[in-house]
N, C-alpha and C positions, 0 to 999 in steps of 0.2 A: 430122194424126192425133194423137189424145190419147195420153198415156202410159198404160199399163195399170195403173200404181200411182198412185192418186189423190193421194197426198202430193206426188208430183213434178209433177203438173198444178198444184197450188197454188203450189209453189215457182216454177214457170215463169211463172205468172200474176203473181206478186209481182215477179219480175225484169223481166218485160215492162213493168209499170207504171212501173218506174224508168228505163226507156230514154227518150231524147228521142223525140218523136212521129215524126220522120223516120227513126229507126232501128228502130222497133217492128216493122214488117212484115218487115224483113230477119231479125230475131231470132225472130219468130214462125215464119217459114218454117224457120229452122234447127232450132227445137224440133220442128216437125212432121216434118221429114225425120229428125232424130235419134230421135224416138219410133218412127217406122216402122222404122228400122234396128234399134232395140232389140227391137221385136216380132218382126222377122224372125229375129234371132239366138236368140230364146227360143221360137220357134214349135214346136220339137220337144217342149217341155214339154207343150203342149196335146195333141199326138199321143200322147205317152206317158201322158196322163192326170194329169199333175202340175198342181197348182193354186197352190202357194205359190212364186211366182217369186222372192221375195226370199231365201228360204232354200234353194232347190233346190241340190243338190250337182251342179254342172255335169259333172264328169268321169263320175260314175256315170250321170247322166241321159243323157249322150251315148251310152254303151254300151247302156243300156236302150232308148233310142229306136232305135238302129241294130238291136238284136236284134229289135225288133218289125217292122222294115222289110225284113228279109232276104227276098230273092226266091228262087224255085226255083233259079235259076242259082247263088245264093250259099248254098243251104241246107246244103252240106257244110262250111261254115265258121261258127265262132262269131262273135258280134259283136266280141269282142276281137281275134280273128284278122283279121277284116275291117278293123277300125280300124287294125291294124298295117300292113296292105296299103295302106290310104288314107294313112297317115303316110308310107310310103315313096314313094308317088306324089306326095304334097304336097311332100316334100323335093326330089324330082327336078324339080319344076316351079318351084322358087324361083329368083330371078333371078341369083344368083351363088354361088360356092363358099363365100364367107365367111358369108353369110346361112344357107346350107344347113348348114354345119358348126355354127354357133351354135344353130340349131334342133335339129340332131341331138344336140348336147351336152346341151341342156335335156331332150330326150327326149319320148316320147309322153305321159307323165303331165302334163307342163307344157303340151304342145300341146293337150291336151283342154280346157284353160282359155283358150286363145287364140282371139280373134275370127277371125283369118284361117283357122286350121285348122277351126274349127267351120263357117265359111262353106263351106270346101272340102267337108266331109262333107255339109252340107245340099245344095249344088249337085250333088254326086256322086249324090245320091239324089233328084234332080229337084225340089228346093225352091229354085228360082232366085231370087236377090235382086232382080234387075231386074224380073222379072215381079211379084214380091210388092210392090215399091215402086210399080209402075205401077198395080196394083189398089188400093192403099191410100193413094195421094196424089192430090191434085187434079191436073188436067192441067197447070196452071202450075207447081205444086210439083215434079211429076215432070220436067217440061222443065228446070227449074232443077237438080234432082238430077243429071240426065244431063249437063247442061252442066258442072256443077262437078266431075263425076267424070271428065271427059275429061283425058287427059294434056296437059300444057303443050307 
């Protein structure tokens, strides 16, 4: 998958040209998977009608995106209230107390900028990364992505 910002496609092409031929396909795959992951993380910008991905204010965009996706079950809560609930759920699901307390100390405002929390919010609203990757990568790239994502 190509990067949505053309200048990064040019940089990636230049870097690929500098790799030894036997390493090129490995790095090309890494770029395709990375580009797809980038698109997944920023897909709520499209839903929210935002077009400038380079300068979008991520924390406000996340709230705006969530506000547009409120369901009837959630309609009695604002997007900010719902985001606070998601933050508490996210904290509860972290692997250990040390990580949880570090995230809690940084707070919701910082979490709005973090890839793991953004993924949690997207997944919580039925924007699953695995399905997105499957639909946007070739069969072989997706198989590699799944293989490389497995715990050791």
